[in-house]
Structures are given as structure tokens and as C-alpha cells.
C-alpha positions as CSV (number, residue, x, y, z in Angstrom):
1,M,-17.8,34.7,-98.4
2,Q,-18.7,36.8,-95.4
3,G,-22.4,36.9,-94.6
4,L,-24.4,40.1,-94.5
5,R,-24.5,40.0,-90.7
6,Q,-20.7,39.8,-90.5
7,I,-20.3,42.8,-92.9
8,W,-22.7,44.8,-90.8
9,N,-21.1,43.7,-87.5
10,G,-17.8,44.9,-88.9
11,G,-19.3,48.4,-89.5
12,G,-19.6,47.9,-93.3
13,S,-22.5,48.9,-95.6
14,T,-24.0,46.7,-98.3
15,L,-25.4,47.7,-101.7
16,G,-28.0,45.5,-103.4
17,A,-30.1,44.8,-106.5
18,W,-33.8,43.9,-106.8
19,L,-35.2,41.2,-109.1
20,S,-38.8,41.1,-110.2
21,V,-38.3,39.2,-113.5
22,P,-38.4,35.4,-113.3
23,S,-35.1,34.6,-115.0
24,T,-32.0,32.7,-113.9
25,V,-30.1,34.5,-116.6
26,T,-30.7,38.0,-115.3
27,A,-30.3,36.7,-111.7
28,E,-26.8,35.4,-112.4
29,A,-25.9,38.5,-114.5
30,T,-27.0,40.8,-111.7
31,A,-25.0,38.8,-109.1
32,R,-21.9,39.0,-111.3
33,A,-22.3,42.8,-111.6
34,G,-20.8,43.0,-108.0
35,F,-23.8,43.7,-105.7
36,D,-23.3,42.6,-102.1
37,Y,-26.8,41.1,-102.1
38,V,-29.5,40.3,-104.7
39,C,-33.1,40.2,-103.6
40,I,-35.7,38.1,-105.3
41,D,-39.1,39.8,-104.9
42,T,-41.8,37.2,-104.5
43,Q,-44.3,39.7,-103.2
44,H,-44.8,42.2,-106.0
45,G,-42.8,40.8,-108.9
46,A,-43.7,38.1,-111.3
47,I,-41.7,35.5,-109.5
48,D,-43.2,32.3,-108.0
49,Y,-41.5,29.9,-105.7
50,S,-40.6,27.5,-108.6
51,D,-38.8,30.5,-110.2
52,A,-37.1,31.6,-107.0
53,V,-35.4,28.2,-106.3
54,P,-33.2,28.3,-109.5
55,M,-32.7,32.0,-109.2
56,I,-31.2,31.6,-105.7
57,Q,-28.9,29.0,-107.3
58,A,-28.0,31.5,-110.0
59,I,-27.2,34.3,-107.6
60,A,-25.0,32.0,-105.6
61,L,-23.2,30.9,-108.8
62,G,-22.8,34.6,-109.7
63,G,-21.0,35.2,-106.4
64,S,-23.5,37.2,-104.4
65,R,-25.8,36.7,-101.4
66,P,-29.4,35.7,-102.3
67,V,-32.1,37.4,-100.2
68,V,-35.9,36.8,-100.7
69,R,-38.7,39.2,-100.0
70,V,-41.5,36.9,-99.1
71,P,-45.1,37.6,-100.0
72,W,-46.2,37.9,-96.4
73,N,-45.3,37.3,-92.8
74,E,-46.2,33.6,-92.8
75,P,-44.0,30.9,-91.4
76,G,-44.5,28.4,-94.2
77,V,-43.4,30.7,-97.0
78,I,-40.5,32.1,-94.9
79,G,-39.3,28.6,-94.2
80,K,-39.5,27.5,-97.8
81,A,-37.4,30.6,-98.9
82,L,-34.7,29.7,-96.4
83,D,-34.8,26.0,-97.2
84,A,-34.2,27.0,-100.9
85,G,-31.0,28.7,-99.9
86,A,-31.9,32.3,-99.1
87,H,-29.4,33.9,-96.8
88,G,-32.1,36.1,-95.4
89,V,-35.7,37.2,-95.8
90,I,-37.3,40.6,-96.1
91,V,-40.7,40.5,-94.5
92,P,-43.4,43.0,-95.6
93,M,-45.8,45.1,-93.5
94,V,-44.4,44.5,-90.1
95,N,-46.4,47.0,-88.0
96,S,-46.2,45.7,-84.4
97,V,-44.0,43.9,-81.9
98,A,-46.1,40.7,-82.3
99,E,-45.6,40.7,-86.1
100,A,-41.8,41.3,-85.6
101,E,-41.6,38.4,-83.1
102,A,-43.5,36.2,-85.6
103,A,-41.0,37.0,-88.3
104,V,-38.0,36.2,-86.1
105,K,-39.7,33.0,-84.9
106,A,-40.2,31.8,-88.5
107,C,-36.5,32.3,-89.3
108,R,-34.9,30.7,-86.3
109,Y,-34.7,27.1,-85.2
110,A,-35.5,26.1,-81.6
111,P,-35.0,27.2,-79.0
112,A,-34.7,30.7,-80.5
113,G,-37.7,30.1,-82.9
114,A,-40.0,27.6,-84.5
115,R,-38.6,27.1,-88.0
116,S,-39.1,23.5,-89.1
117,Y,-35.9,21.6,-90.0
118,G,-35.6,20.5,-93.6
119,P,-33.0,22.5,-95.6
120,A,-32.7,19.9,-98.3
121,I,-31.4,22.4,-100.9
122,A,-29.8,25.0,-98.6
123,A,-27.7,22.5,-96.7
124,Q,-25.9,21.4,-99.8
125,R,-24.1,24.8,-100.1
126,V,-22.9,24.9,-96.5
127,D,-19.7,23.5,-95.1
128,G,-20.6,21.8,-91.8
129,A,-23.9,21.7,-90.0
130,Y,-26.6,23.8,-91.5
131,V,-28.2,24.7,-88.2
132,E,-25.0,26.4,-87.0
133,W,-24.6,28.1,-90.3
134,A,-28.2,29.4,-90.2
135,H,-27.8,30.6,-86.6
136,D,-24.7,32.7,-87.7
137,N,-25.8,33.8,-91.1
138,V,-29.6,33.9,-91.8
139,T,-30.7,37.5,-91.6
140,V,-34.2,38.6,-90.4
141,I,-35.2,41.8,-92.1
142,P,-38.7,43.1,-91.2
143,M,-40.1,46.0,-93.4
144,I,-40.9,49.3,-91.8
145,E,-43.1,50.8,-94.4
146,T,-46.1,52.4,-92.7
147,A,-46.7,55.3,-90.4
148,Q,-48.0,52.8,-87.8
149,A,-44.7,50.9,-87.9
150,V,-42.8,54.2,-87.4
151,E,-44.9,54.9,-84.3
152,Q,-44.0,51.5,-83.0
153,L,-40.4,51.7,-84.1
154,D,-38.5,51.5,-80.8
155,A,-40.6,48.6,-79.6
156,I,-40.1,46.7,-82.9
157,L,-36.4,47.3,-82.9
158,A,-36.2,45.9,-79.3
159,V,-37.3,42.5,-80.5
160,A,-34.4,40.0,-80.2
161,G,-33.2,38.5,-83.4
162,I,-33.8,41.3,-85.8
163,D,-30.7,42.0,-87.9
164,A,-31.9,44.8,-90.0
165,I,-35.1,46.6,-91.1
166,Y,-36.0,47.6,-94.6
167,V,-37.9,50.7,-95.5
168,G,-40.4,50.5,-98.4
169,P,-40.7,54.2,-99.5
170,A,-43.8,53.7,-101.6
171,D,-46.0,52.3,-98.9
172,L,-44.5,54.6,-96.3
173,S,-45.4,57.6,-98.5
174,L,-48.9,56.3,-99.1
175,T,-49.6,56.0,-95.3
176,L,-48.3,59.6,-94.9
177,G,-50.8,60.9,-97.5
178,L,-48.1,61.3,-100.2
179,P,-47.8,59.7,-103.7
180,P,-45.8,56.4,-103.8
181,G,-42.1,56.8,-104.0
182,N,-39.3,58.8,-102.5
183,N,-40.6,62.2,-101.3
184,D,-37.5,63.7,-99.8
185,D,-38.9,67.2,-100.2
186,A,-41.9,66.4,-98.0
187,P,-41.2,67.1,-94.4
188,S,-43.2,64.1,-93.1
189,F,-41.3,61.7,-95.3
190,A,-37.9,63.1,-94.5
191,E,-38.8,63.1,-90.8
192,A,-39.9,59.5,-90.9
193,L,-36.6,58.4,-92.6
194,T,-34.6,60.3,-90.0
195,T,-36.6,58.8,-87.2
196,I,-36.0,55.3,-88.6
197,A,-32.3,55.7,-89.2
198,N,-31.7,57.2,-85.7
199,G,-33.8,54.6,-84.0
200,C,-31.9,51.8,-85.7
201,Q,-28.6,53.4,-84.6
202,R,-29.7,53.5,-81.0
203,A,-30.9,49.9,-81.1
204,G,-27.9,48.5,-82.9
205,V,-30.0,47.3,-85.8
206,V,-29.0,48.0,-89.4
207,A,-31.2,50.4,-91.3
208,G,-32.1,49.3,-94.8
209,I,-34.0,51.0,-97.6
210,H,-35.2,50.6,-101.2
211,A,-33.5,53.4,-103.1
212,S,-31.6,54.0,-106.3
213,A,-28.0,54.7,-107.4
214,A,-28.7,58.4,-107.4
215,L,-30.1,58.3,-103.8
216,A,-27.4,56.0,-102.4
217,G,-25.1,58.7,-101.1
218,R,-27.9,60.6,-99.4
219,R,-29.3,57.5,-97.8
220,A,-25.8,56.5,-96.5
221,E,-25.3,60.0,-95.0
222,M,-28.6,59.5,-93.2
223,G,-27.3,56.3,-91.6
224,F,-28.7,53.5,-93.9
225,R,-26.3,50.6,-94.4
226,M,-28.4,48.3,-96.5
227,I,-29.3,50.1,-99.7
228,T,-30.9,48.6,-102.8
229,V,-29.6,50.7,-105.7
230,S,-30.9,49.0,-108.8
231,T,-33.9,47.0,-110.0
232,D,-33.8,44.6,-113.0
233,L,-36.9,45.8,-114.9
234,I,-36.3,49.5,-114.2
235,A,-32.6,49.2,-115.3
236,L,-33.5,47.2,-118.4
237,T,-36.2,49.6,-119.5
238,A,-34.0,52.7,-118.9
239,A,-31.1,51.1,-121.0
240,L,-33.5,50.1,-123.8
241,R,-35.0,53.6,-124.0
242,S,-31.6,55.2,-124.0
243,D,-30.4,53.0,-126.8
244,V,-33.3,53.5,-129.0
245,A,-33.3,57.2,-128.4
246,S,-29.6,57.4,-129.3
247,A,-30.1,55.3,-132.4
248,R,-33.1,57.3,-133.6
249,E,-31.0,60.5,-133.5
250,A,-28.1,58.8,-135.4
251,V,-30.1,57.1,-138.1
252,P,-31.5,59.4,-140.8
253,G,-34.6,58.6,-142.8
254,R,-36.2,56.3,-140.2
255,P,-40.0,55.9,-140.5
256,G,-41.6,59.0,-139.1
257,A,-38.5,61.0,-138.9
258,P,-38.4,64.5,-140.3
259,R,-36.5,64.8,-143.6
260,S,-33.8,67.4,-143.9
């Protein structure tokens, strides 16, 4: 299987899913649905490290590429996610060159970085030497999700070793004085996304973003090539609500229903 970096280097785009529910069953099912990557959210979801390890295994079993959003830009948690078999890490709240350099350093072995060697789990899934595999495949993905980060964008993108950046629309919106979420009708939000996409293209860094299936086409047109289009809990809730609504319309005489 090609790594994310190889797809991007070939000019391709990747579509992904997001997991916040600690379940190997849903992790494998999501991977088997055909997403290019599946991200395990250990920052805001209900997923601990002990959950993430078997979920990474389930994603690999399902035929996709496991990515982990770590809780923070801290070398210990980044190293443990990679040692568990993550193909890359999404690092939240990277607002400066120093923070971007720290994220890269935590992901790379010497001499390019300072990651400690001990991929006891990850190395079992790699043909050949893990260090070489990691050098070629582990993706470093800092999050650009604040107005401060946008102001520092060009300097952050110039940091060697960054494969992609990932926009968090909710936090970006909050720092722009907007409600959390996608605010495409707000000029400041649209301008920030355009600035990020254009900056990434100039720097040769992949632009990534948290989106939805409905927004995927628009984001791709803007220049984003790593697009998360589905989230487990949101998709599950929407499907359940749709099913119960359809059933309530079809079943007469249910409790509380008007009688004809």
C-alpha cells in the first residue's frame, strides 16, 4: 500500500474519516468503507492510548492508513502513537516556527530529529528496517487552527520535515471571532482558508482540512488535498435519526402519533 506521502508526491488527494468513539469494531468498519486514511482522535474524543493501540490494528486490518491526532505537541505522546503503528500524527495548536520544529523533531529519528527508538508494535507490520520505513512514510501534520498560526503561516511552512498541515475550522473560527465550525460566508474565514491553501501550494506542503462530504468538492477546488469527510459519531447519529424518522412516518398508531 502506498503511503500518504507517496500519494501526495504523485499529485493525488486523500479522503479520510475521523474516529472519536473507542471501538475496534467501528474502526475496522470505517477502514473497510474505503477511506484513504482513518484518524483516531485522542485529543477531543473519548479515546485513550489503550484504546488507540487496538484501533490502529483494526484500521490496518481494514485496509486503510491509521493516523492519530495526539492530545498535544509533546514528544512522549507523539512517540507512543508512532510506536503503536500510526502512519502519521496530526499535532494540534501549532502556532509558531518553534512549535512546528518541535513536532517534526518528535516524529523523526536522529539526525533529522529526536524520536526515541522502540517501535515494538509498529515494526512488526513493516517489511525490512523500521527506521527506513519511518523515514519514507511517517507523516508530520501540524494543525493550523488559529489566527496567530495564519499570521505565521509562511514561516511555519518553511520548517523542514512538514508533510502537510491540517486546518481545524472550529478553533480557527473562534480565533476570528466567529462561532465554531465552517463559516464560508464570513469573509475573514474564507480569506484565511484561501491564504492557507495558497501558502501551502507555494511551499510544496499538502493542505489538509476537517470538512464533510458536502464540503469536499469546494475544499478540493480551493486546493486542499487531505480532506476529512466523515466522523463516526456524527455519521452514526445522522443515520439513526434518519431511520427513526422514516420508521415513525411508516408505522401508524405509534405512541404519541396522531390518529387518522
